[in-house]
C-alpha positions in Angstrom: -16.9 -20.4 -7.2 -16.1 -18.7 -10.5 -15.1 -15.0 -10.3 -15.5 -12.8 -13.3 -13.4 -9.8 -14.3 -15.8 -7.4 -12.7 -16.0 -9.2 -9.4 -12.2 -9.6 -9.4 -11.7 -5.8 -9.9 -14.3 -5.1 -7.2 -12.5 -7.4 -4.8 -9.1 -5.9 -5.6 -10.4 -2.4 -4.9 -11.9 -3.6 -1.6 -8.6 -5.2 -0.6 -6.7 -2.0 -1.5 -9.0 0.1 0.6 -9.4 -2.3 3.5 -6.1 -4.2 3.7 -5.0 -2.8 7.1 -8.4 -3.6 8.6 -8.6 -7.1 7.2 -5.0 -7.9 8.4 -5.7 -6.4 11.8 -8.8 -8.5 12.2 -6.8 -11.6 11.2 -3.9 -10.8 13.5 -6.4 -10.2 16.4 -8.0 -13.7 15.8 -4.6 -15.4 15.4 -3.3 -14.1 18.7 -6.5 -14.5 20.7 -6.0 -17.4 23.2 -9.7 -17.8 23.5 -10.0 -18.9 19.8 -9.7 -22.5 18.9 -6.0 -23.5 18.3 -6.8 -24.8 14.8 -8.4 -21.5 13.8 -5.4 -19.6 15.2 -2.9 -21.8 13.4 -4.8 -21.6 10.1 -5.1 -17.9 10.2 -1.4 -17.6 11.2 -0.4 -19.7 8.2 -2.6 -17.5 5.9 -1.0 -14.4 7.3 2.5 -15.8 6.8 1.6 -16.5 3.2 0.2 -13.0 2.6 3.2 -11.2 4.3 5.8 -13.5 2.7 7.6 -13.9 6.1 6.8 -15.7 9.2 7.4 -12.8 11.6 7.6 -9.0 11.4 10.7 -8.1 13.4 10.6 -4.3 12.7 11.5 -2.1 15.6 9.9 1.2 16.7 11.1 4.6 17.7 9.1 6.9 20.0 9.5 10.7 19.8 8.6 13.4 22.4 8.4 16.9 21.0 10.1 15.8 17.8 13.1 14.4 19.8 13.9 10.8 20.1 12.8 9.4 23.4 13.5 5.7 22.8 14.6 3.9 19.7 14.7 0.4 18.3 12.2 -1.1 20.8 10.3 -4.3 20.1 6.6 -4.1 19.5 6.0 -5.9 22.8 7.4 -2.9 24.6 5.3 -0.3 22.8 2.7 0.1 25.5 5.2 0.0 28.4 7.6 2.6 26.8 4.6 4.8 26.0 3.3 4.7 29.5 6.8 5.3 30.9 7.2 8.4 28.6 3.8 9.8 29.6 4.6 9.5 33.3 8.2 10.8 33.0 7.1 13.8 31.0 4.4 14.8 33.5 1.5 14.0 31.1 -0.3 11.5 33.4 -3.3 13.3 34.8 -6.6 11.6 35.7 -8.0 12.1 32.1 -4.9 10.5 30.5 -4.8 7.7 33.1 -8.5 6.9 32.4 -7.8 7.0 28.6 -4.9 4.5 29.1 -7.0 2.3 31.4 -9.8 2.1 28.8 -7.5 1.4 25.8 -7.8 -2.1 24.4 -5.9 -1.6 21.1 -4.0 -4.9 21.7 -7.2 -6.8 22.5 -6.4 -6.6 26.2 -6.8 -3.7 28.7 -3.6 -1.6 28.5 -3.2 -1.1 32.2 -4.3 -3.7 34.8 -3.8 -4.5 38.4 -2.9 -8.1 39.3 -6.3 -8.5 41.0 -7.9 -7.9 37.6 -5.9 -10.5 35.6 -7.8 -13.4 34.1 -6.4 -16.9 34.2 -5.9 -16.7 30.4 -3.9 -13.5 30.8 -1.7 -15.1 33.4 -1.3 -18.3 31.5 -0.2 -16.6 28.2 1.8 -13.8 30.0 -0.1 -10.9 28.5 1.4 -8.8 31.4 4.8 -9.0 32.9 3.4 -9.6 36.4 6.5 -11.5 37.7 8.3 -8.2 38.2 7.4 -5.1 40.2 4.4 -3.0 38.9 5.3 -1.0 35.8 3.2 2.0 36.9 2.4 2.9 40.5 -0.3 5.6 40.9 -2.2 6.5 44.1 -0.8 3.5 45.8 -2.0 1.0 43.2 0.4 -1.0 41.0 -0.4 -1.5 37.3 1.1 -3.7 34.6 1.1 -2.9 30.9 -0.2 -5.3 28.3 2.4 -6.9 26.0 0.1 -8.3 23.3 1.4 -6.1 20.5 1.9 -7.1 16.9 2.0 -5.7 13.4 -1.8 -5.8 13.3 -2.6 -3.7 16.3 0.3 -1.2 16.9 -0.8 1.4 14.3 -4.2 1.7 16.0 -2.5 2.4 19.4 0.1 4.8 18.0 -2.6 6.8 16.2 -4.8 7.0 19.4 -1.9 8.1 21.5 -0.6 10.7 19.0 -4.2 12.1 18.6 -4.6 12.4 22.3 -1.1 13.6 23.1 0.3 15.6 20.2 3.8 15.6 21.7 4.2 11.9 21.1 4.9 10.4 17.7 6.1 7.0 16.5 8.2 5.7 13.7 8.4 2.1 12.5 11.9 1.0 11.4 
């Protein structure tokens, strides 16, 4: 397919305006265990080419009231450390708990009880269910999703900071 100068400029503007969304969609597909392995592998290869590296190893800091709460955590710990902070600082009421339970920023429900795990979630260890529950509330034990990557962390961080103004994030 031949692309003229006008089409190329239009596509470049589209890419500039939608790059985060496009990359997030590709990351979501590449990490979705329900997708065909060939599709996941092809998209992962394309993403590696686009990013110039095979893996984003940047770390994150979480702030509470503009003071460092935790620093240099891996993306896989983003949800866990956020939930831990919310509980420790007394922000976990029914509304916030329901907000966290409904969140699917990483393509999986953020908080789940073991009885709710699917076989796929267990097989691919989307939750650290071999340890004790990471959040216990009203006698129920919940685990925090670990399916975080460069394509979905920003959406989660924005949602949390919008809901709980005391919490801010920084990517290192």
